[in-house]
Every structure is written in C-alpha cells, then in structure tokens.
C-alpha positions in Angstrom: -13.3 -34.5 -9.2 -16.7 -34.1 -11.1 -18.9 -31.9 -9.2 -16.4 -30.7 -6.8 -16.1 -27.0 -6.2 -12.6 -25.7 -5.5 -12.3 -23.1 -2.8 -11.3 -20.2 -5.2 -14.4 -20.8 -7.3 -17.1 -21.2 -4.3 -19.6 -18.3 -4.3 -18.9 -15.7 -1.7 -21.1 -15.1 1.3 -22.9 -11.8 1.2 -20.4 -10.3 3.8 -17.5 -11.1 1.8 -18.8 -9.5 -1.7 -17.4 -6.3 -2.8 -19.6 -3.5 -3.7 -20.2 -3.0 -7.6 -18.2 0.3 -7.5 -15.3 -1.0 -5.7 -13.5 0.7 -2.8 -13.4 4.5 -3.2 -9.6 5.6 -3.8 -7.9 7.6 -0.9 -8.2 11.2 -1.3 -5.3 13.4 -0.2 -6.3 16.5 2.2 -7.5 19.6 0.4 -4.8 21.4 -1.4 -2.3 18.6 -1.0 -1.1 16.3 -3.7 -0.1 12.7 -2.8 3.8 12.2 -3.7 4.6 9.5 -6.1 7.4 7.5 -4.9 10.0 5.6 -7.0 12.3 2.9 -6.0 15.5 4.6 -4.6 13.8 7.7 -3.3 14.9 8.8 0.3 12.0 8.8 2.8 11.5 9.4 6.4 9.4 7.1 8.6 9.1 7.4 12.3 12.1 9.5 12.5 14.2 7.3 10.4 15.6 7.9 7.0 15.4 5.1 4.6 15.0 4.0 0.9 11.8 3.4 -0.7 11.9 0.0 -2.3 8.2 -0.8 -3.9 4.3 -0.5 -3.2 2.5 -3.6 -2.2 -1.3 -4.1 -1.7 -3.5 -2.1 0.3 -1.8 1.2 0.3 1.4 -0.4 1.9 4.9 0.1 0.9 8.1 -1.5 1.5 11.0 0.7 3.1 14.7 -0.2 3.6 16.1 1.3 6.8 19.6 0.0 7.6 19.5 -3.8 6.7 15.8 -4.4 7.4 12.9 -4.0 5.1 9.7 -2.4 6.7 6.1 -2.7 5.3 4.3 0.6 6.3 1.3 2.7 5.3 2.2 4.9 2.4 0.3 7.7 4.4 3.2 7.6 7.0 6.1 8.3 4.7 7.5 11.6 4.3 10.2 12.8 1.6 13.6 13.2 3.1 14.5 15.3 0.2 14.8 19.0 1.2 12.4 21.3 -0.6 
C-alpha cells in the first residue's frame, strides 16, 4: 500500500475544484423571507398536503405525503398553515 493514492485523496482536476469563496447562498426574492421548516410542519407540494421530515443536501428536503417520502427542492414547498 505504500505510494498508493486512495480515491478520496487524489488531487482534483481543475474543473472539479471549488471556488475559494464557495457557492453563494440562495437569496429569497426582495421583501420575502425564506421560511424555516421544522419536523412535523404541514407543507404543500404540487397541490398535495404533506409533513416536513428533514433537510438534506443541495437545498433538498424530504416530505411525507401519505405513505411515501419525496425528496423535493426547498423552493417548491409552501406552508399549509393558514395565515
């Protein structure tokens, strides 16, 4: 094993390297505040009411609708609670 470079430790190609500042965080539209979802919150997605389960990577969330769990974009969710 001496001298072997493991896949996780190989140098990245220039196209794979991240920029020094990282990716900018998504900014909600002017005058709007992005909601903070908590486990158990009622949410709407594609006309269906479901329960927020958790956040995952890349601005994705998991939503329970009926007996199925869906991974959707956080931007697609709306609150099911009346305002």
